[in-house]
mmCIF file of the N, C-alpha and C atoms, coordinates in Angstrom:
data_MODEL
# 
_entry.id   MODEL 
# 
loop_
_atom_site.group_PDB 
_atom_site.id 
_atom_site.type_symbol 
_atom_site.label_atom_id 
_atom_site.label_alt_id 
_atom_site.label_comp_id 
_atom_site.label_asym_id 
_atom_site.label_entity_id 
_atom_site.label_seq_id 
_atom_site.pdbx_PDB_ins_code 
_atom_site.Cartn_x 
_atom_site.Cartn_y 
_atom_site.Cartn_z 
_atom_site.occupancy 
_atom_site.B_iso_or_equiv 
_atom_site.pdbx_formal_charge 
_atom_site.auth_seq_id 
_atom_site.auth_comp_id 
_atom_site.auth_asym_id 
_atom_site.auth_atom_id 
_atom_site.pdbx_PDB_model_num 
ATOM 1   N N  . MET A 1 1  ? 0.845   -1.166  0.000  1.00 0.00 ? 1  MET A N  1 
ATOM 2   C CA . MET A 1 1  ? 0.000   0.000   0.000  1.00 0.00 ? 1  MET A CA 1 
ATOM 3   C C  . MET A 1 1  ? 0.892   1.231   0.000  1.00 0.00 ? 1  MET A C  1 
ATOM 4   N N  . ARG A 1 2  ? 0.458   2.260   -0.720 1.00 0.00 ? 2  ARG A N  1 
ATOM 5   C CA . ARG A 1 2  ? 1.210   3.512   -0.793 1.00 0.00 ? 2  ARG A CA 1 
ATOM 6   C C  . ARG A 1 2  ? 0.325   4.694   -0.389 1.00 0.00 ? 2  ARG A C  1 
ATOM 7   N N  . LEU A 1 3  ? 0.965   5.697   0.166  1.00 0.00 ? 3  LEU A N  1 
ATOM 8   C CA . LEU A 1 3  ? 0.283   6.945   0.482  1.00 0.00 ? 3  LEU A CA 1 
ATOM 9   C C  . LEU A 1 3  ? 0.106   7.749   -0.801 1.00 0.00 ? 3  LEU A C  1 
ATOM 10  N N  . ALA A 1 4  ? -0.688  8.797   -0.743 1.00 0.00 ? 4  ALA A N  1 
ATOM 11  C CA . ALA A 1 4  ? -0.912  9.644   -1.917 1.00 0.00 ? 4  ALA A CA 1 
ATOM 12  C C  . ALA A 1 4  ? 0.397   10.221  -2.445 1.00 0.00 ? 4  ALA A C  1 
ATOM 13  N N  . SER A 1 5  ? 1.374   10.392  -1.566 1.00 0.00 ? 5  SER A N  1 
ATOM 14  C CA . SER A 1 5  ? 2.681   10.931  -1.964 1.00 0.00 ? 5  SER A CA 1 
ATOM 15  C C  . SER A 1 5  ? 3.539   9.905   -2.688 1.00 0.00 ? 5  SER A C  1 
ATOM 16  N N  . GLY A 1 6  ? 3.118   8.640   -2.671 1.00 0.00 ? 6  GLY A N  1 
ATOM 17  C CA . GLY A 1 6  ? 3.897   7.568   -3.285 1.00 0.00 ? 6  GLY A CA 1 
ATOM 18  C C  . GLY A 1 6  ? 4.736   6.790   -2.290 1.00 0.00 ? 6  GLY A C  1 
ATOM 19  N N  . GLU A 1 7  ? 4.854   7.308   -1.057 1.00 0.00 ? 7  GLU A N  1 
ATOM 20  C CA . GLU A 1 7  ? 5.619   6.594   -0.036 1.00 0.00 ? 7  GLU A CA 1 
ATOM 21  C C  . GLU A 1 7  ? 4.909   5.299   0.343  1.00 0.00 ? 7  GLU A C  1 
ATOM 22  N N  . ILE A 1 8  ? 5.708   4.270   0.673  1.00 0.00 ? 8  ILE A N  1 
ATOM 23  C CA . ILE A 1 8  ? 5.140   2.983   1.083  1.00 0.00 ? 8  ILE A CA 1 
ATOM 24  C C  . ILE A 1 8  ? 4.631   3.097   2.517  1.00 0.00 ? 8  ILE A C  1 
ATOM 25  N N  . TRP A 1 9  ? 3.421   2.573   2.749  1.00 0.00 ? 9  TRP A N  1 
ATOM 26  C CA . TRP A 1 9  ? 2.808   2.545   4.083  1.00 0.00 ? 9  TRP A CA 1 
ATOM 27  C C  . TRP A 1 9  ? 3.187   1.215   4.708  1.00 0.00 ? 9  TRP A C  1 
ATOM 28  N N  . THR A 1 10 ? 4.036   1.243   5.753  1.00 0.00 ? 10 THR A N  1 
ATOM 29  C CA . THR A 1 10 ? 4.558   -0.004  6.317  1.00 0.00 ? 10 THR A CA 1 
ATOM 30  C C  . THR A 1 10 ? 3.866   -0.442  7.599  1.00 0.00 ? 10 THR A C  1 
ATOM 31  N N  . ILE A 1 11 ? 2.975   0.364   8.131  1.00 0.00 ? 11 ILE A N  1 
ATOM 32  C CA . ILE A 1 11 ? 2.268   -0.027  9.351  1.00 0.00 ? 11 ILE A CA 1 
ATOM 33  C C  . ILE A 1 11 ? 1.154   -0.994  8.959  1.00 0.00 ? 11 ILE A C  1 
ATOM 34  N N  . PRO A 1 12 ? 1.103   -2.172  9.604  1.00 0.00 ? 12 PRO A N  1 
ATOM 35  C CA . PRO A 1 12 ? 0.064   -3.139  9.228  1.00 0.00 ? 12 PRO A CA 1 
ATOM 36  C C  . PRO A 1 12 ? -1.339  -2.606  9.513  1.00 0.00 ? 12 PRO A C  1 
ATOM 37  N N  . ILE A 1 13 ? -2.272  -2.980  8.667  1.00 0.00 ? 13 ILE A N  1 
ATOM 38  C CA . ILE A 1 13 ? -3.671  -2.602  8.859  1.00 0.00 ? 13 ILE A CA 1 
ATOM 39  C C  . ILE A 1 13 ? -4.364  -3.781  9.526  1.00 0.00 ? 13 ILE A C  1 
ATOM 40  N N  . THR A 1 14 ? -4.892  -3.546  10.715 1.00 0.00 ? 14 THR A N  1 
ATOM 41  C CA . THR A 1 14 ? -5.541  -4.618  11.466 1.00 0.00 ? 14 THR A CA 1 
ATOM 42  C C  . THR A 1 14 ? -6.956  -4.197  11.845 1.00 0.00 ? 14 THR A C  1 
ATOM 43  N N  . LEU A 1 15 ? -7.771  -5.172  12.159 1.00 0.00 ? 15 LEU A N  1 
ATOM 44  C CA . LEU A 1 15 ? -9.138  -4.915  12.605 1.00 0.00 ? 15 LEU A CA 1 
ATOM 45  C C  . LEU A 1 15 ? -9.337  -5.684  13.903 1.00 0.00 ? 15 LEU A C  1 
ATOM 46  N N  . ASP A 1 16 ? -9.437  -4.958  14.992 1.00 0.00 ? 16 ASP A N  1 
ATOM 47  C CA . ASP A 1 16 ? -9.596  -5.548  16.311 1.00 0.00 ? 16 ASP A CA 1 
ATOM 48  C C  . ASP A 1 16 ? -11.066 -5.903  16.524 1.00 0.00 ? 16 ASP A C  1 
ATOM 49  N N  . VAL A 1 17 ? -11.346 -7.171  16.763 1.00 0.00 ? 17 VAL A N  1 
ATOM 50  C CA . VAL A 1 17 ? -12.716 -7.621  17.026 1.00 0.00 ? 17 VAL A CA 1 
ATOM 51  C C  . VAL A 1 17 ? -12.731 -8.453  18.296 1.00 0.00 ? 17 VAL A C  1 
ATOM 52  N N  . SER A 1 18 ? -13.906 -8.640  18.853 1.00 0.00 ? 18 SER A N  1 
ATOM 53  C CA . SER A 1 18 ? -14.041 -9.442  20.064 1.00 0.00 ? 18 SER A CA 1 
ATOM 54  C C  . SER A 1 18 ? -13.746 -10.913 19.764 1.00 0.00 ? 18 SER A C  1 
ATOM 55  N N  . LYS A 1 19 ? -13.448 -11.677 20.814 1.00 0.00 ? 19 LYS A N  1 
ATOM 56  C CA . LYS A 1 19 ? -13.218 -13.117 20.648 1.00 0.00 ? 19 LYS A CA 1 
ATOM 57  C C  . LYS A 1 19 ? -14.457 -13.790 20.077 1.00 0.00 ? 19 LYS A C  1 
ATOM 58  N N  . ASP A 1 20 ? -15.632 -13.309 20.465 1.00 0.00 ? 20 ASP A N  1 
ATOM 59  C CA . ASP A 1 20 ? -16.883 -13.885 19.967 1.00 0.00 ? 20 ASP A CA 1 
ATOM 60  C C  . ASP A 1 20 ? -17.001 -13.703 18.456 1.00 0.00 ? 20 ASP A C  1 
ATOM 61  N N  . VAL A 1 21 ? -16.709 -12.499 17.968 1.00 0.00 ? 21 VAL A N  1 
ATOM 62  C CA . VAL A 1 21 ? -16.756 -12.238 16.526 1.00 0.00 ? 21 VAL A CA 1 
ATOM 63  C C  . VAL A 1 21 ? -15.677 -13.051 15.817 1.00 0.00 ? 21 VAL A C  1 
ATOM 64  N N  . ALA A 1 22 ? -14.462 -13.057 16.369 1.00 0.00 ? 22 ALA A N  1 
ATOM 65  C CA . ALA A 1 22 ? -13.342 -13.774 15.741 1.00 0.00 ? 22 ALA A CA 1 
ATOM 66  C C  . ALA A 1 22 ? -13.626 -15.266 15.610 1.00 0.00 ? 22 ALA A C  1 
ATOM 67  N N  . SER A 1 23 ? -14.363 -15.831 16.559 1.00 0.00 ? 23 SER A N  1 
ATOM 68  C CA . SER A 1 23 ? -14.634 -17.275 16.506 1.00 0.00 ? 23 SER A CA 1 
ATOM 69  C C  . SER A 1 23 ? -15.485 -17.658 15.294 1.00 0.00 ? 23 SER A C  1 
ATOM 70  N N  . GLY A 1 24 ? -16.202 -16.708 14.713 1.00 0.00 ? 24 GLY A N  1 
ATOM 71  C CA . GLY A 1 24 ? -17.029 -16.985 13.542 1.00 0.00 ? 24 GLY A CA 1 
ATOM 72  C C  . GLY A 1 24 ? -16.350 -16.657 12.221 1.00 0.00 ? 24 GLY A C  1 
ATOM 73  N N  . LEU A 1 25 ? -15.060 -16.306 12.268 1.00 0.00 ? 25 LEU A N  1 
ATOM 74  C CA . LEU A 1 25 ? -14.326 -15.921 11.061 1.00 0.00 ? 25 LEU A CA 1 
ATOM 75  C C  . LEU A 1 25 ? -13.239 -16.939 10.754 1.00 0.00 ? 25 LEU A C  1 
ATOM 76  N N  . GLU A 1 26 ? -12.812 -16.976 9.484  1.00 0.00 ? 26 GLU A N  1 
ATOM 77  C CA . GLU A 1 26 ? -11.693 -17.844 9.121  1.00 0.00 ? 26 GLU A CA 1 
ATOM 78  C C  . GLU A 1 26 ? -10.853 -17.185 8.034  1.00 0.00 ? 26 GLU A C  1 
ATOM 79  N N  . SER A 1 27 ? -9.596  -17.568 7.985  1.00 0.00 ? 27 SER A N  1 
ATOM 80  C CA . SER A 1 27 ? -8.673  -17.024 6.994  1.00 0.00 ? 27 SER A CA 1 
ATOM 81  C C  . SER A 1 27 ? -9.190  -17.301 5.586  1.00 0.00 ? 27 SER A C  1 
ATOM 82  N N  . GLY A 1 28 ? -9.105  -16.297 4.719  1.00 0.00 ? 28 GLY A N  1 
ATOM 83  C CA . GLY A 1 28 ? -9.584  -16.419 3.344  1.00 0.00 ? 28 GLY A CA 1 
ATOM 84  C C  . GLY A 1 28 ? -11.012 -15.941 3.151  1.00 0.00 ? 28 GLY A C  1 
ATOM 85  N N  . GLN A 1 29 ? -11.752 -15.819 4.234  1.00 0.00 ? 29 GLN A N  1 
ATOM 86  C CA . GLN A 1 29 ? -13.142 -15.362 4.166  1.00 0.00 ? 29 GLN A CA 1 
ATOM 87  C C  . GLN A 1 29 ? -13.180 -13.881 3.798  1.00 0.00 ? 29 GLN A C  1 
ATOM 88  N N  . ARG A 1 30 ? -14.193 -13.483 3.041  1.00 0.00 ? 30 ARG A N  1 
ATOM 89  C CA . ARG A 1 30 ? -14.416 -12.070 2.697  1.00 0.00 ? 30 ARG A CA 1 
ATOM 90  C C  . ARG A 1 30 ? -15.602 -11.575 3.515  1.00 0.00 ? 30 ARG A C  1 
ATOM 91  N N  . ILE A 1 31 ? -15.425 -10.421 4.139  1.00 0.00 ? 31 ILE A N  1 
ATOM 92  C CA . ILE A 1 31 ? -16.499 -9.844  4.945  1.00 0.00 ? 31 ILE A CA 1 
ATOM 93  C C  . ILE A 1 31 ? -16.757 -8.408  4.493  1.00 0.00 ? 31 ILE A C  1 
ATOM 94  N N  . VAL A 1 32 ? -17.956 -7.940  4.757  1.00 0.00 ? 32 VAL A N  1 
ATOM 95  C CA . VAL A 1 32 ? -18.330 -6.564  4.432  1.00 0.00 ? 32 VAL A CA 1 
ATOM 96  C C  . VAL A 1 32 ? -18.231 -5.736  5.710  1.00 0.00 ? 32 VAL A C  1 
ATOM 97  N N  . LEU A 1 33 ? -17.492 -4.635  5.647  1.00 0.00 ? 33 LEU A N  1 
ATOM 98  C CA . LEU A 1 33 ? -17.432 -3.695  6.760  1.00 0.00 ? 33 LEU A CA 1 
ATOM 99  C C  . LEU A 1 33 ? -18.546 -2.683  6.557  1.00 0.00 ? 33 LEU A C  1 
ATOM 100 N N  . ARG A 1 34 ? -19.384 -2.495  7.582  1.00 0.00 ? 34 ARG A N  1 
ATOM 101 C CA . ARG A 1 34 ? -20.560 -1.634  7.460  1.00 0.00 ? 34 ARG A CA 1 
ATOM 102 C C  . ARG A 1 34 ? -20.540 -0.521  8.493  1.00 0.00 ? 34 ARG A C  1 
ATOM 103 N N  . ASP A 1 35 ? -21.109 0.602   8.113  1.00 0.00 ? 35 ASP A N  1 
ATOM 104 C CA . ASP A 1 35 ? -21.273 1.729   9.018  1.00 0.00 ? 35 ASP A CA 1 
ATOM 105 C C  . ASP A 1 35 ? -22.371 1.352   10.012 1.00 0.00 ? 35 ASP A C  1 
ATOM 106 N N  . PRO A 1 36 ? -22.081 1.362   11.319 1.00 0.00 ? 36 PRO A N  1 
ATOM 107 C CA . PRO A 1 36 ? -23.091 0.952   12.295 1.00 0.00 ? 36 PRO A CA 1 
ATOM 108 C C  . PRO A 1 36 ? -24.283 1.902   12.385 1.00 0.00 ? 36 PRO A C  1 
ATOM 109 N N  . ARG A 1 37 ? -24.134 3.118   11.863 1.00 0.00 ? 37 ARG A N  1 
ATOM 110 C CA . ARG A 1 37 ? -25.231 4.089   11.946 1.00 0.00 ? 37 ARG A CA 1 
ATOM 111 C C  . ARG A 1 37 ? -26.338 3.802   10.952 1.00 0.00 ? 37 ARG A C  1 
ATOM 112 N N  . ASP A 1 38 ? -25.966 3.393   9.729  1.00 0.00 ? 38 ASP A N  1 
ATOM 113 C CA . ASP A 1 38 ? -26.996 3.199   8.701  1.00 0.00 ? 38 ASP A CA 1 
ATOM 114 C C  . ASP A 1 38 ? -26.830 1.898   7.916  1.00 0.00 ? 38 ASP A C  1 
ATOM 115 N N  . ASP A 1 39 ? -25.900 1.056   8.349  1.00 0.00 ? 39 ASP A N  1 
ATOM 116 C CA . ASP A 1 39 ? -25.647 -0.254  7.740  1.00 0.00 ? 39 ASP A CA 1 
ATOM 117 C C  . ASP A 1 39 ? -25.129 -0.152  6.306  1.00 0.00 ? 39 ASP A C  1 
ATOM 118 N N  . LEU A 1 40 ? -24.647 1.017   5.911  1.00 0.00 ? 40 LEU A N  1 
ATOM 119 C CA . LEU A 1 40 ? -24.093 1.217   4.579  1.00 0.00 ? 40 LEU A CA 1 
ATOM 120 C C  . LEU A 1 40 ? -22.788 0.435   4.444  1.00 0.00 ? 40 LEU A C  1 
ATOM 121 N N  . ALA A 1 41 ? -22.643 -0.331  3.358  1.00 0.00 ? 41 ALA A N  1 
ATOM 122 C CA . ALA A 1 41 ? -21.406 -1.073  3.108  1.00 0.00 ? 41 ALA A CA 1 
ATOM 123 C C  . ALA A 1 41 ? -20.284 -0.087  2.812  1.00 0.00 ? 41 ALA A C  1 
ATOM 124 N N  . LEU A 1 42 ? -19.166 -0.223  3.522  1.00 0.00 ? 42 LEU A N  1 
ATOM 125 C CA . LEU A 1 42 ? -18.035 0.679   3.359  1.00 0.00 ? 42 LEU A CA 1 
ATOM 126 C C  . LEU A 1 42 ? -16.875 0.030   2.609  1.00 0.00 ? 42 LEU A C  1 
ATOM 127 N N  . ALA A 1 43 ? -16.684 -1.270  2.818  1.00 0.00 ? 43 ALA A N  1 
ATOM 128 C CA . ALA A 1 43 ? -15.545 -1.959  2.203  1.00 0.00 ? 43 ALA A CA 1 
ATOM 129 C C  . ALA A 1 43 ? -15.753 -3.462  2.290  1.00 0.00 ? 43 ALA A C  1 
ATOM 130 N N  . ILE A 1 44 ? -15.028 -4.178  1.455  1.00 0.00 ? 44 ILE A N  1 
ATOM 131 C CA . ILE A 1 44 ? -14.969 -5.637  1.544  1.00 0.00 ? 44 ILE A CA 1 
ATOM 132 C C  . ILE A 1 44 ? -13.549 -5.981  1.973  1.00 0.00 ? 44 ILE A C  1 
ATOM 133 N N  . LEU A 1 45 ? -13.435 -6.794  3.006  1.00 0.00 ? 45 LEU A N  1 
ATOM 134 C CA . LEU A 1 45 ? -12.144 -7.159  3.569  1.00 0.00 ? 45 LEU A CA 1 
ATOM 135 C C  . LEU A 1 45 ? -11.933 -8.654  3.401  1.00 0.00 ? 45 LEU A C  1 
ATOM 136 N N  . THR A 1 46 ? -10.794 -9.037  2.854  1.00 0.00 ? 46 THR A N  1 
ATOM 137 C CA . THR A 1 46 ? -10.418 -10.446 2.799  1.00 0.00 ? 46 THR A CA 1 
ATOM 138 C C  . THR A 1 46 ? -9.517  -10.721 3.990  1.00 0.00 ? 46 THR A C  1 
ATOM 139 N N  . ILE A 1 47 ? -9.888  -11.689 4.806  1.00 0.00 ? 47 ILE A N  1 
ATOM 140 C CA . ILE A 1 47 ? -9.141  -12.002 6.019  1.00 0.00 ? 47 ILE A CA 1 
ATOM 141 C C  . ILE A 1 47 ? -7.907  -12.820 5.649  1.00 0.00 ? 47 ILE A C  1 
ATOM 142 N N  . ASP A 1 48 ? -6.733  -12.265 5.929  1.00 0.00 ? 48 ASP A N  1 
ATOM 143 C CA . ASP A 1 48 ? -5.481  -12.967 5.655  1.00 0.00 ? 48 ASP A CA 1 
ATOM 144 C C  . ASP A 1 48 ? -5.033  -13.800 6.844  1.00 0.00 ? 48 ASP A C  1 
ATOM 145 N N  . ASP A 1 49 ? -5.296  -13.305 8.048  1.00 0.00 ? 49 ASP A N  1 
ATOM 146 C CA . ASP A 1 49 ? -4.779  -13.969 9.236  1.00 0.00 ? 49 ASP A CA 1 
ATOM 147 C C  . ASP A 1 49 ? -5.655  -13.596 10.421 1.00 0.00 ? 49 ASP A C  1 
ATOM 148 N N  . ILE A 1 50 ? -5.767  -14.503 11.366 1.00 0.00 ? 50 ILE A N  1 
ATOM 149 C CA . ILE A 1 50 ? -6.489  -14.243 12.608 1.00 0.00 ? 50 ILE A CA 1 
ATOM 150 C C  . ILE A 1 50 ? -5.532  -14.582 13.746 1.00 0.00 ? 50 ILE A C  1 
ATOM 151 N N  . TYR A 1 51 ? -5.321  -13.628 14.638 1.00 0.00 ? 51 TYR A N  1 
ATOM 152 C CA . TYR A 1 51 ? -4.386  -13.859 15.735 1.00 0.00 ? 51 TYR A CA 1 
ATOM 153 C C  . TYR A 1 51 ? -4.764  -12.986 16.922 1.00 0.00 ? 51 TYR A C  1 
ATOM 154 N N  . THR A 1 52 ? -4.225  -13.323 18.073 1.00 0.00 ? 52 THR A N  1 
ATOM 155 C CA . THR A 1 52 ? -4.395  -12.509 19.267 1.00 0.00 ? 52 THR A CA 1 
ATOM 156 C C  . THR A 1 52 ? -3.147  -11.650 19.398 1.00 0.00 ? 52 THR A C  1 
ATOM 157 N N  . PRO A 1 53 ? -3.298  -10.343 19.295 1.00 0.00 ? 53 PRO A N  1 
ATOM 158 C CA . PRO A 1 53 ? -2.117  -9.475  19.316 1.00 0.00 ? 53 PRO A CA 1 
ATOM 159 C C  . PRO A 1 53 ? -1.546  -9.283  20.714 1.00 0.00 ? 53 PRO A C  1 
ATOM 160 N N  . ASN A 1 54 ? -0.260  -8.985  20.759 1.00 0.00 ? 54 ASN A N  1 
ATOM 161 C CA . ASN A 1 54 ? 0.377   -8.515  21.980 1.00 0.00 ? 54 ASN A CA 1 
ATOM 162 C C  . ASN A 1 54 ? 0.409   -6.996  21.840 1.00 0.00 ? 54 ASN A C  1 
ATOM 163 N N  . LYS A 1 55 ? -0.550  -6.323  22.452 1.00 0.00 ? 55 LYS A N  1 
ATOM 164 C CA . LYS A 1 55 ? -0.730  -4.891  22.232 1.00 0.00 ? 55 LYS A CA 1 
ATOM 165 C C  . LYS A 1 55 ? 0.436   -4.057  22.754 1.00 0.00 ? 55 LYS A C  1 
ATOM 166 N N  . GLU A 1 56 ? 1.101   -4.509  23.815 1.00 0.00 ? 56 GLU A N  1 
ATOM 167 C CA . GLU A 1 56 ? 2.256   -3.771  24.322 1.00 0.00 ? 56 GLU A CA 1 
ATOM 168 C C  . GLU A 1 56 ? 3.393   -3.794  23.298 1.00 0.00 ? 56 GLU A C  1 
ATOM 169 N N  . VAL A 1 57 ? 3.654   -4.956  22.706 1.00 0.00 ? 57 VAL A N  1 
ATOM 170 C CA . VAL A 1 57 ? 4.696   -5.067  21.681 1.00 0.00 ? 57 VAL A CA 1 
ATOM 171 C C  . VAL A 1 57 ? 4.302   -4.251  20.452 1.00 0.00 ? 57 VAL A C  1 
ATOM 172 N N  . GLU A 1 58 ? 3.031   -4.325  20.050 1.00 0.00 ? 58 GLU A N  1 
ATOM 173 C CA . GLU A 1 58 ? 2.560   -3.563  18.894 1.00 0.00 ? 58 GLU A CA 1 
ATOM 174 C C  . GLU A 1 58 ? 2.751   -2.061  19.120 1.00 0.00 ? 58 GLU A C  1 
ATOM 175 N N  . ALA A 1 59 ? 2.412   -1.579  20.304 1.00 0.00 ? 59 ALA A N  1 
ATOM 176 C CA . ALA A 1 59 ? 2.574   -0.153  20.611 1.00 0.00 ? 59 ALA A CA 1 
ATOM 177 C C  . ALA A 1 59 ? 4.034   0.264   20.491 1.00 0.00 ? 59 ALA A C  1 
ATOM 178 N N  . LYS A 1 60 ? 4.931   -0.562  21.000 1.00 0.00 ? 60 LYS A N  1 
ATOM 179 C CA . LYS A 1 60 ? 6.358   -0.242  20.950 1.00 0.00 ? 60 LYS A CA 1 
ATOM 180 C C  . LYS A 1 60 ? 6.896   -0.313  19.524 1.00 0.00 ? 60 LYS A C  1 
ATOM 181 N N  . GLU A 1 61 ? 6.568   -1.377  18.793 1.00 0.00 ? 61 GLU A N  1 
ATOM 182 C CA . GLU A 1 61 ? 7.139   -1.587  17.465 1.00 0.00 ? 61 GLU A CA 1 
ATOM 183 C C  . GLU A 1 61 ? 6.519   -0.689  16.391 1.00 0.00 ? 61 GLU A C  1 
ATOM 184 N N  . VAL A 1 62 ? 5.231   -0.415  16.492 1.00 0.00 ? 62 VAL A N  1 
ATOM 185 C CA . VAL A 1 62 ? 4.567   0.388   15.465 1.00 0.00 ? 62 VAL A CA 1 
ATOM 186 C C  . VAL A 1 62 ? 4.706   1.880   15.758 1.00 0.00 ? 62 VAL A C  1 
ATOM 187 N N  . PHE A 1 63 ? 4.430   2.281   16.995 1.00 0.00 ? 63 PHE A N  1 
ATOM 188 C CA . PHE A 1 63 ? 4.392   3.708   17.309 1.00 0.00 ? 63 PHE A CA 1 
ATOM 189 C C  . PHE A 1 63 ? 5.700   4.243   17.880 1.00 0.00 ? 63 PHE A C  1 
ATOM 190 N N  . ARG A 1 64 ? 6.500   3.394   18.522 1.00 0.00 ? 64 ARG A N  1 
ATOM 191 C CA . ARG A 1 64 ? 7.809   3.766   19.078 1.00 0.00 ? 64 ARG A CA 1 
ATOM 192 C C  . ARG A 1 64 ? 7.783   5.084   19.854 1.00 0.00 ? 64 ARG A C  1 
ATOM 193 N N  . GLY A 1 65 ? 6.752   5.277   20.626 1.00 0.00 ? 65 GLY A N  1 
ATOM 194 C CA . GLY A 1 65 ? 6.658   6.579   21.268 1.00 0.00 ? 65 GLY A CA 1 
ATOM 195 C C  . GLY A 1 65 ? 6.251   6.534   22.717 1.00 0.00 ? 65 GLY A C  1 
ATOM 196 N N  . ASP A 1 66 ? 5.848   7.674   23.174 1.00 0.00 ? 66 ASP A N  1 
ATOM 197 C CA . ASP A 1 66 ? 5.411   7.910   24.534 1.00 0.00 ? 66 ASP A CA 1 
ATOM 198 C C  . ASP A 1 66 ? 4.168   7.081   24.834 1.00 0.00 ? 66 ASP A C  1 
ATOM 199 N N  . PRO A 1 67 ? 4.187   6.308   25.921 1.00 0.00 ? 67 PRO A N  1 
ATOM 200 C CA . PRO A 1 67 ? 3.010   5.493   26.248 1.00 0.00 ? 67 PRO A CA 1 
ATOM 201 C C  . PRO A 1 67 ? 1.751   6.315   26.537 1.00 0.00 ? 67 PRO A C  1 
ATOM 202 N N  . GLU A 1 68 ? 1.905   7.626   26.718 1.00 0.00 ? 68 GLU A N  1 
ATOM 203 C CA . GLU A 1 68 ? 0.741   8.492   26.923 1.00 0.00 ? 68 GLU A CA 1 
ATOM 204 C C  . GLU A 1 68 ? 0.223   9.090   25.615 1.00 0.00 ? 68 GLU A C  1 
ATOM 205 N N  . HIS A 1 69 ? 0.856   8.765   24.495 1.00 0.00 ? 69 HIS A N  1 
ATOM 206 C CA . HIS A 1 69 ? 0.382   9.246   23.190 1.00 0.00 ? 69 HIS A CA 1 
ATOM 207 C C  . HIS A 1 69 ? -1.043  8.737   22.984 1.00 0.00 ? 69 HIS A C  1 
ATOM 208 N N  . PRO A 1 70 ? -1.954  9.556   22.455 1.00 0.00 ? 70 PRO A N  1 
ATOM 209 C CA . PRO A 1 70 ? -3.355  9.135   22.296 1.00 0.00 ? 70 PRO A CA 1 
ATOM 210 C C  . PRO A 1 70 ? -3.539  7.843   21.492 1.00 0.00 ? 70 PRO A C  1 
ATOM 211 N N  . ALA A 1 71 ? -2.755  7.634   20.446 1.00 0.00 ? 71 ALA A N  1 
ATOM 212 C CA . ALA A 1 71 ? -2.902  6.408   19.647 1.00 0.00 ? 71 ALA A CA 1 
ATOM 213 C C  . ALA A 1 71 ? -2.488  5.180   20.445 1.00 0.00 ? 71 ALA A C  1 
ATOM 214 N N  . ILE A 1 72 ? -1.442  5.314   21.242 1.00 0.00 ? 72 ILE A N  1 
ATOM 215 C CA . ILE A 1 72 ? -0.989  4.190   22.066 1.00 0.00 ? 72 ILE A CA 1 
ATOM 216 C C  . ILE A 1 72 ? -1.992  3.931   23.179 1.00 0.00 ? 72 ILE A C  1 
ATOM 217 N N  . ARG A 1 73 ? -2.498  4.982   23.818 1.00 0.00 ? 73 ARG A N  1 
ATOM 218 C CA . ARG A 1 73 ? -3.511  4.806   24.874 1.00 0.00 ? 73 ARG A CA 1 
ATOM 219 C C  . ARG A 1 73 ? -4.741  4.096   24.304 1.00 0.00 ? 73 ARG A C  1 
ATOM 220 N N  . TYR A 1 74 ? -5.184  4.521   23.118 1.00 0.00 ? 74 TYR A N  1 
ATOM 221 C CA . TYR A 1 74 ? -6.355  3.906   22.491 1.00 0.00 ? 74 TYR A CA 1 
ATOM 222 C C  . TYR A 1 74 ? -6.094  2.420   22.230 1.00 0.00 ? 74 TYR A C  1 
ATOM 223 N N  . LEU A 1 75 ? -4.925  2.102   21.681 1.00 0.00 ? 75 LEU A N  1 
ATOM 224 C CA . LEU A 1 75 ? -4.575  0.712   21.397 1.00 0.00 ? 75 LEU A CA 1 
ATOM 225 C C  . LEU A 1 75 ? -4.610  -0.127  22.664 1.00 0.00 ? 75 LEU A C  1 
ATOM 226 N N  . LEU A 1 76 ? -3.998  0.369   23.716 1.00 0.00 ? 76 LEU A N  1 
ATOM 227 C CA . LEU A 1 76 ? -3.899  -0.405  24.951 1.00 0.00 ? 76 LEU A CA 1 
ATOM 228 C C  . LEU A 1 76 ? -5.206  -0.463  25.729 1.00 0.00 ? 76 LEU A C  1 
ATOM 229 N N  . ASP A 1 77 ? -6.070  0.524   25.544 1.00 0.00 ? 77 ASP A N  1 
ATOM 230 C CA . ASP A 1 77 ? -7.315  0.578   26.311 1.00 0.00 ? 77 ASP A CA 1 
ATOM 231 C C  . ASP A 1 77 ? -8.494  -0.105  25.630 1.00 0.00 ? 77 ASP A C  1 
ATOM 232 N N  . THR A 1 78 ? -8.323  -0.549  24.383 1.00 0.00 ? 78 THR A N  1 
ATOM 233 C CA . THR A 1 78 ? -9.448  -1.180  23.684 1.00 0.00 ? 78 THR A CA 1 
ATOM 234 C C  . THR A 1 78 ? -9.221  -2.655  23.496 1.00 0.00 ? 78 THR A C  1 
# 
């Protein structure tokens, strides 16, 4: 994936779901992402992998910053 500037986007794109939702999914499956307000289809996602993340490692490796940074707090608190 590339940004509009042409630079490569190296941060992985993940979708955090509950264990209950994850139990009904499998690798290779295609799902529709919908807006919860009006059920409008926003995207189709092909599931490449299902795993339980280590959010502390992800925060350090992806964001490499202050643990009080809003993005890191959001990651660790959700």
